[in-house]
TORVO-236241 format. One record per residue (C-alpha): residue number from 1; residue in three letters; chain; z, y, x. Coordinates in Angstrom, 2 decimals. Each point is the difference from the previous one (the first is absolute). Layout:
N
(node NUM,"ALA","A",(Z,Y,X))
...
// end
This chain:
295
(node 1,"MET","A",(44.42,1.10,71.05))
(node 2,"TRP","A",(1.04,3.53,0.90))
(node 3,"CYS","A",(3.49,0.18,1.45))
(node 4,"ASN","A",(2.13,2.82,1.33))
(node 5,"HIS","A",(3.72,-0.74,0.29))
(node 6,"GLY","A",(1.07,-0.20,-3.64))
(node 7,"MET","A",(-3.44,0.80,-1.29))
(node 8,"VAL","A",(-1.82,-3.21,-0.88))
(node 9,"THR","A",(-2.88,0.08,-2.42))
(node 10,"SER","A",(-2.83,-2.48,-0.41))
(node 11,"THR","A",(-3.48,1.47,0.03))
(node 12,"THR","A",(-3.53,-0.97,-0.90))
(node 13,"SER","A",(-3.38,1.57,0.59))
(node 14,"ARG","A",(0.21,1.85,-3.29))
(node 15,"THR","A",(0.03,3.80,0.49))
(node 16,"LEU","A",(-0.54,3.15,-1.97))
(node 17,"GLN","A",(-3.61,0.94,0.60))
(node 18,"LEU","A",(-0.06,3.70,-0.80))
(node 19,"ALA","A",(-2.47,0.77,2.76))
(node 20,"ASP","A",(-2.80,-1.51,-2.09))
(node 21,"ASP","A",(0.15,2.95,-2.38))
(node 22,"GLU","A",(-0.13,2.65,2.69))
(node 23,"ILE","A",(-2.96,2.14,0.98))
(node 24,"VAL","A",(-0.19,1.39,3.52))
(node 25,"ILE","A",(-1.79,3.35,-0.03))
(node 26,"GLY","A",(-1.81,1.59,2.93))
(node 27,"GLU","A",(3.17,1.61,1.35))
(node 28,"GLY","A",(1.62,-3.43,0.28))
(node 29,"VAL","A",(2.35,0.62,-2.92))
(node 30,"ALA","A",(0.66,-2.93,-2.32))
(node 31,"LEU","A",(-0.10,0.85,-3.69))
(node 32,"GLY","A",(1.62,-2.32,-2.53))
(node 33,"VAL","A",(-2.65,-0.06,-2.72))
(node 34,"PRO","A",(0.48,-2.87,-2.46))
(node 35,"PRO","A",(-3.14,-1.86,-1.08))
(node 36,"ALA","A",(-0.45,-0.83,-3.67))
(node 37,"GLY","A",(1.19,-3.42,-1.04))
(node 38,"PHE","A",(-2.19,-2.69,-1.52))
(node 39,"LEU","A",(1.19,0.55,-3.58))
(node 40,"LEU","A",(-0.64,3.76,0.16))
(node 41,"ARG","A",(-3.48,-0.56,1.37))
(node 42,"ALA","A",(-0.70,-2.64,-2.63))
(node 43,"GLY","A",(1.17,2.31,-2.78))
(node 44,"SER","A",(-2.15,2.90,1.18))
(node 45,"ALA","A",(-3.01,-2.30,0.43))
(node 46,"ILE","A",(0.37,-1.37,-3.54))
(node 47,"ILE","A",(0.02,3.53,-1.40))
(node 48,"ASP","A",(-3.01,1.08,2.06))
(node 49,"VAL","A",(-2.04,-3.11,-0.76))
(node 50,"GLY","A",(0.90,0.21,-3.68))
(node 51,"LEU","A",(-1.10,3.63,-0.20))
(node 52,"VAL","A",(-3.28,-0.75,1.78))
(node 53,"LEU","A",(-0.74,-2.93,-2.33))
(node 54,"ILE","A",(0.77,2.08,-3.10))
(node 55,"CYS","A",(-2.20,2.85,1.21))
(node 56,"TYR","A",(-2.76,-2.43,0.94))
(node 57,"VAL","A",(-0.01,-1.71,-3.40))
(node 58,"LEU","A",(0.13,3.29,-1.91))
(node 59,"SER","A",(-2.78,1.49,2.12))
(node 60,"ILE","A",(-2.16,-3.11,-0.48))
(node 61,"ILE","A",(0.47,0.25,-3.77))
(node 62,"GLY","A",(-0.94,3.65,0.11))
(node 63,"LEU","A",(-2.99,-0.68,2.25))
(node 64,"VAL","A",(-1.28,-2.81,-2.22))
(node 65,"THR","A",(0.36,2.23,-3.05))
(node 66,"LEU","A",(-2.04,2.73,1.68))
(node 67,"ILE","A",(-2.73,-2.45,1.05))
(node 68,"GLU","A",(-0.23,-1.51,-3.48))
(node 69,"SER","A",(-0.26,3.46,-1.51))
(node 70,"TRP","A",(-2.71,0.94,2.51))
(node 71,"ILE","A",(-1.98,-3.18,-0.78))
(node 72,"ARG","A",(0.20,0.61,-3.76))
(node 73,"ASN","A",(-1.12,3.60,0.35))
(node 74,"THR","A",(-2.83,-0.60,2.48))
(node 75,"GLY","A",(-1.05,-3.55,-0.80))
(node 76,"ALA","A",(0.00,-0.79,3.70))
(node 77,"GLN","A",(0.44,-3.51,1.35))
(node 78,"PHE","A",(2.98,-0.82,2.22))
(node 79,"GLU","A",(-0.49,-3.10,2.14))
(node 80,"THR","A",(2.83,-2.47,0.51))
(node 81,"ALA","A",(-0.21,0.35,3.80))
(node 82,"TRP","A",(0.82,3.67,-0.34))
(node 83,"VAL","A",(3.12,-0.88,-1.99))
(node 84,"PHE","A",(1.39,-2.18,2.81))
(node 85,"THR","A",(-0.93,2.63,2.58))
(node 86,"LEU","A",(1.73,2.72,-1.96))
(node 87,"ILE","A",(3.15,-2.09,-0.50))
(node 88,"THR","A",(0.12,-0.80,3.73))
(node 89,"VAL","A",(-0.42,3.62,1.03))
(node 90,"TRP","A",(2.61,1.06,-2.55))
(node 91,"ALA","A",(2.44,-2.63,1.33))
(node 92,"VAL","A",(-0.49,1.19,3.59))
(node 93,"LEU","A",(0.57,3.56,-1.15))
(node 94,"TRP","A",(3.33,-0.74,-1.71))
(node 95,"PHE","A",(1.36,-2.82,2.19))
(node 96,"VAL","A",(-0.99,1.42,3.41))
(node 97,"ALA","A",(-1.15,3.63,-0.08))
(node 98,"VAL","A",(2.64,1.37,-2.37))
(node 99,"PRO","A",(3.05,-1.49,1.82))
(node 100,"ILE","A",(-1.37,1.19,3.36))
(node 101,"THR","A",(-0.63,3.49,-1.33))
(node 102,"VAL","A",(3.44,0.26,-1.61))
(node 103,"GLU","A",(1.72,-1.19,3.17))
(node 104,"VAL","A",(-1.92,2.45,2.20))
(node 105,"LEU","A",(0.60,2.99,-2.29))
(node 106,"THR","A",(3.72,-0.76,-0.44))
(node 107,"HIS","A",(0.60,-0.90,3.68))
(node 108,"GLY","A",(1.03,-3.60,-0.58))
(node 109,"ARG","A",(1.33,0.13,-3.53))
(node 110,"SER","A",(-1.05,-1.27,-3.42))
(node 111,"VAL","A",(1.49,-0.04,-3.48))
(node 112,"GLY","A",(1.99,-3.17,0.68))
(node 113,"LYS","A",(1.18,1.23,3.37))
(node 114,"LEU","A",(1.09,3.34,-1.45))
(node 115,"ILE","A",(2.07,-1.81,-2.63))
(node 116,"PHE","A",(1.76,-2.18,2.59))
(node 117,"GLY","A",(0.20,2.69,2.70))
(node 118,"LEU","A",(-2.38,-1.64,2.48))
(node 119,"ARG","A",(-2.66,1.31,2.34))
(node 120,"ILE","A",(-2.51,-1.72,2.27))
(node 121,"VAL","A",(0.33,1.15,3.63))
(node 122,"ARG","A",(-1.20,-1.12,3.41))
(node 123,"LEU","A",(2.14,-2.33,2.07))
(node 124,"ASP","A",(1.18,3.00,2.03))
(node 125,"GLY","A",(1.04,1.80,-3.19))
(node 126,"GLY","A",(-2.92,2.44,-0.06))
(node 127,"ALA","A",(-2.23,0.84,-2.95))
(node 128,"ILE","A",(-2.91,-2.34,-0.68))
(node 129,"THR","A",(-3.64,1.04,0.23))
(node 130,"PHE","A",(-3.15,-0.97,-1.90))
(node 131,"ARG","A",(-0.54,-2.91,2.39))
(node 132,"HIS","A",(3.36,-1.53,-0.89))
(node 133,"SER","A",(-0.62,0.45,-3.73))
(node 134,"LEU","A",(-3.50,-1.48,0.30))
(node 135,"VAL","A",(1.26,-3.18,1.66))
(node 136,"ARG","A",(2.86,-0.32,-2.47))
(node 137,"GLY","A",(-2.27,0.67,-2.99))
(node 138,"LEU","A",(-2.71,-2.48,0.97))
(node 139,"LEU","A",(2.48,-2.78,0.68))
(node 140,"GLY","A",(2.17,0.98,-2.96))
(node 141,"ALA","A",(-2.82,-0.82,-2.40))
(node 142,"ALA","A",(-0.12,-3.54,1.37))
(node 143,"GLU","A",(3.78,-0.38,0.20))
(node 144,"PHE","A",(0.78,1.21,-3.53))
(node 145,"TYR","A",(-3.06,-0.67,-2.14))
(node 146,"LEU","A",(-1.78,-2.98,1.57))
(node 147,"THR","A",(3.20,-1.98,0.65))
(node 148,"SER","A",(2.18,1.48,-2.78))
(node 149,"GLY","A",(2.36,1.44,2.61))
(node 150,"ALA","A",(0.82,-3.36,1.59))
(node 151,"ILE","A",(-1.03,0.99,3.53))
(node 152,"ALA","A",(1.87,3.30,-0.20))
(node 153,"ALA","A",(3.13,-1.75,-1.30))
(node 154,"VAL","A",(0.02,-2.67,2.71))
(node 155,"THR","A",(-0.55,2.40,2.89))
(node 156,"GLY","A",(2.50,2.45,-1.48))
(node 157,"MET","A",(2.70,-2.67,-0.04))
(node 158,"LEU","A",(-0.78,-1.23,3.50))
(node 159,"THR","A",(-0.27,3.33,1.84))
(node 160,"ARG","A",(2.99,1.99,1.18))
(node 161,"ARG","A",(-1.05,3.24,-1.70))
(node 162,"SER","A",(-1.44,-1.64,-3.13))
(node 163,"GLN","A",(-3.55,0.76,1.14))
(node 164,"ARG","A",(-3.08,-1.44,-1.63))
(node 165,"VAL","A",(-3.16,-0.96,1.89))
(node 166,"GLY","A",(-1.47,3.48,-0.43))
(node 167,"ASP","A",(3.11,1.52,1.58))
(node 168,"LEU","A",(-0.07,-2.40,2.93))
(node 169,"LEU","A",(-3.64,0.78,0.82))
(node 170,"ALA","A",(0.30,3.73,-0.64))
(node 171,"GLY","A",(3.27,0.38,1.91))
(node 172,"THR","A",(2.00,1.35,-2.94))
(node 173,"TYR","A",(3.06,-0.79,-2.08))
(node 174,"ALA","A",(1.80,1.36,-3.07))
(node 175,"GLN","A",(2.81,2.40,0.84))
(node 176,"LEU","A",(2.94,0.55,-2.33))
(node 177,"GLU","A",(0.10,3.75,-0.62))
(node 178,"ARG","A",(3.09,-0.07,-2.21))
(node 179,"PRO","A",(2.46,-2.22,1.88))
(node 180,"PRO","A",(3.38,-0.64,-1.61))
(node 181,"LYS","A",(2.58,2.65,0.75))
(node 182,"ALA","A",(2.16,-1.05,2.92))
(node 183,"VAL","A",(3.69,-0.55,-0.73))
(node 184,"PRO","A",(2.27,1.72,2.55))
(node 185,"LEU","A",(1.41,-2.52,2.44))
(node 186,"VAL","A",(3.73,0.54,0.54))
(node 187,"LEU","A",(1.30,-1.74,3.13))
(node 188,"GLN","A",(3.43,0.49,1.58))
(node 189,"MET","A",(1.36,-1.04,3.36))
(node 190,"PRO","A",(2.29,-3.07,-0.18))
(node 191,"PRO","A",(3.56,1.19,0.78))
(node 192,"GLN","A",(0.53,-2.58,2.75))
(node 193,"LEU","A",(-2.92,1.50,1.97))
(node 194,"ALA","A",(1.16,3.63,0.01))
(node 195,"GLN","A",(0.79,-0.06,3.74))
(node 196,"TRP","A",(-3.14,-1.99,0.83))
(node 197,"GLU","A",(-2.04,2.72,-1.72))
(node 198,"GLN","A",(1.03,2.51,2.67))
(node 199,"LEU","A",(-1.18,-2.26,2.86))
(node 200,"VAL","A",(-3.09,-1.81,-1.23))
(node 201,"ASP","A",(-3.52,0.85,1.19))
(node 202,"VAL","A",(-2.76,-0.56,-2.58))
(node 203,"SER","A",(-2.52,2.50,1.37))
(node 204,"LYS","A",(-2.47,-2.73,1.01))
(node 205,"LEU","A",(-0.14,-1.59,-3.46))
(node 206,"PRO","A",(-3.69,0.11,-1.13))
(node 207,"ASP","A",(-0.73,2.13,-3.06))
(node 208,"ARG","A",(-1.82,-2.85,-1.72))
(node 209,"LEU","A",(2.94,-2.36,0.44))
(node 210,"SER","A",(2.37,2.70,-1.27))
(node 211,"ARG","A",(-2.11,0.35,-3.16))
(node 212,"ARG","A",(0.04,-3.76,-0.51))
(node 213,"ILE","A",(3.79,-0.02,0.26))
(node 214,"ARG","A",(0.30,2.78,-2.59))
(node 215,"ASP","A",(-2.39,-1.85,-2.28))
(node 216,"PHE","A",(2.15,-3.12,0.34))
(node 217,"PHE","A",(2.98,1.88,-1.44))
(node 218,"ARG","A",(-2.16,1.44,-2.79))
(node 219,"GLN","A",(-0.84,-3.46,-1.27))
(node 220,"ALA","A",(3.05,-1.93,1.21))
(node 221,"ASP","A",(1.58,-0.11,-3.47))
(node 222,"ARG","A",(-3.13,-1.66,-1.41))
(node 223,"LEU","A",(-0.01,-2.81,2.59))
(node 224,"ASP","A",(1.78,-3.30,-0.43))
(node 225,"PRO","A",(2.88,-0.53,2.47))
(node 226,"ALA","A",(-1.88,-2.45,2.21))
(node 227,"SER","A",(-3.07,2.22,0.33))
(node 228,"ARG","A",(2.17,3.04,0.58))
(node 229,"GLN","A",(1.84,-1.74,2.83))
(node 230,"ARG","A",(-3.22,-1.25,1.61))
(node 231,"LEU","A",(-1.65,3.44,-0.14))
(node 232,"ALA","A",(3.09,1.70,1.38))
(node 233,"GLY","A",(0.10,-2.46,2.88))
(node 234,"THR","A",(-3.68,0.50,0.78))
(node 235,"LEU","A",(0.27,3.79,0.03))
(node 236,"ALA","A",(3.23,-0.06,1.99))
(node 237,"ARG","A",(-1.59,-2.22,2.62))
(node 238,"GLU","A",(-2.94,2.43,0.29))
(node 239,"ALA","A",(2.32,3.03,0.25))
(node 240,"LYS","A",(2.42,-1.54,2.51))
(node 241,"PRO","A",(-2.02,0.88,3.18))
(node 242,"TYR","A",(-0.03,3.69,-1.00))
(node 243,"VAL","A",(3.72,0.38,-0.72))
(node 244,"HIS","A",(2.84,0.22,2.52))
(node 245,"PRO","A",(2.77,-1.03,-0.21))
(node 246,"ILE","A",(-0.27,-2.74,-2.63))
(node 247,"PRO","A",(2.97,-0.10,-2.41))
(node 248,"ASP","A",(1.80,-3.21,-0.90))
(node 249,"VAL","A",(-1.02,-0.04,-3.67))
(node 250,"ASP","A",(-2.34,-1.91,-2.30))
(node 251,"ALA","A",(-3.73,0.77,-0.09))
(node 252,"GLU","A",(-0.06,2.12,-3.16))
(node 253,"THR","A",(2.97,2.12,1.10))
(node 254,"PHE","A",(-1.72,0.48,3.35))
(node 255,"LEU","A",(-3.19,1.20,-1.73))
(node 256,"LEU","A",(1.98,2.31,-2.27))
(node 257,"ALA","A",(1.79,1.60,2.93))
(node 258,"VAL","A",(-3.20,0.43,2.01))
(node 259,"SER","A",(-1.80,1.59,-2.94))
(node 260,"VAL","A",(2.87,2.43,-0.67))
(node 261,"VAL","A",(0.27,1.01,3.67))
(node 262,"ARG","A",(-3.73,0.64,0.28))
(node 263,"ARG","A",(-0.09,1.96,-3.27))
(node 264,"ASP","A",(2.97,2.19,0.91))
(node 265,"ARG","A",(-1.25,0.75,3.50))
(node 266,"GLU","A",(-3.49,0.85,-1.25))
(node 267,"TRP","A",(1.54,2.36,-2.55))
(node 268,"ARG","A",(2.14,1.70,2.63))
(node 269,"GLY","A",(-3.04,0.31,2.25))
(node 270,"MET","A",(-2.00,1.65,-2.78))
(node 271,"GLN","A",(2.83,2.44,-0.65))
(node 272,"ALA","A",(0.22,0.86,3.71))
(node 273,"ARG","A",(-3.75,0.64,0.18))
(node 274,"ALA","A",(0.19,2.20,-3.08))
(node 275,"ARG","A",(2.78,2.06,1.60))
(node 276,"ARG","A",(-2.01,0.41,3.20))
(node 277,"LEU","A",(-3.09,1.10,-1.92))
(node 278,"GLN","A",(1.86,2.43,-2.25))
(node 279,"PRO","A",(-0.12,2.93,2.49))
(node 280,"VAL","A",(-3.72,-0.60,0.53))
(node 281,"ALA","A",(-0.64,0.01,-3.75))
(node 282,"GLU","A",(1.97,3.22,-0.40))
(node 283,"SER","A",(-1.98,1.66,2.80))
(node 284,"PHE","A",(-3.26,-0.83,-1.79))
(node 285,"GLU","A",(1.33,1.48,-3.22))
(node 286,"ARG","A",(0.98,3.29,1.66))
(node 287,"SER","A",(-2.59,2.72,0.52))
(node 288,"PRO","A",(-0.84,0.95,3.60))
(node 289,"HIS","A",(1.98,2.87,1.49))
(node 290,"GLY","A",(-1.37,3.30,-1.19))
(node 291,"PHE","A",(-2.27,-1.62,-2.58))
(node 292,"PRO","A",(0.47,1.51,-3.48))
(node 293,"ASN","A",(1.28,-2.27,-2.75))
(node 294,"ARG","A",(-2.64,0.05,-2.74))
(node 295,"GLY","A",(1.64,-2.63,-2.20))
// end
């Protein structure tokens, strides 16, 4: 139970886990890069596997036709063992070598991934190399063709980023390159907290928690009332140590006010920095004294 004067909201351990989708680059900056969901990965895999199977069958038909024509023209004998060897080599070529080659040449893409806007990347968000594609390709043949996709489906549903076994061992995942366009989030300060806005200190609020609060308001309308209240209480309890003074309002109003204050102050800070840098920018644009203007 999280209580503050008139603010009483029950909470549970349920939280908005946005940090799972973030990538921390070398400079320590967190990038919000959404991984592809299970259905998108399944759709792209079905297209890729279907294309490989079609190409394999058509190429086998063409290869058999050429061999039969060669035998008729030369009268040569073709042993049965050679047939199985040729089919095996041809299967390895199409089910392993071709997917690996395509993924290496396209830097983590394929026909199915291009259609759904996906790309295979390293866990740190970087481009994959031949080693990553080799591990994924070798295991992909077993996951998709030897088990009819069952292993890939199970691991994709159980892992946070919808990774299959090949991804887990290679250290990769599918990144969504065409994320849905973000809808502008319009938040306004509650009228009863206008005076509190001038006094409150939210400078210590962590950036990650601030993003989770904003994400709560983005999806608040899609939550049922009970879940919305629980999530608001959880986030408010996490934000409480970083806000002073605490207003006598409910949890969601508290989060709304904190988010608006932080947004407005960050915007004013950006404007102030831009004004301070304006003279510097103008000095760079001007030619040095006595230097002829050749523009």
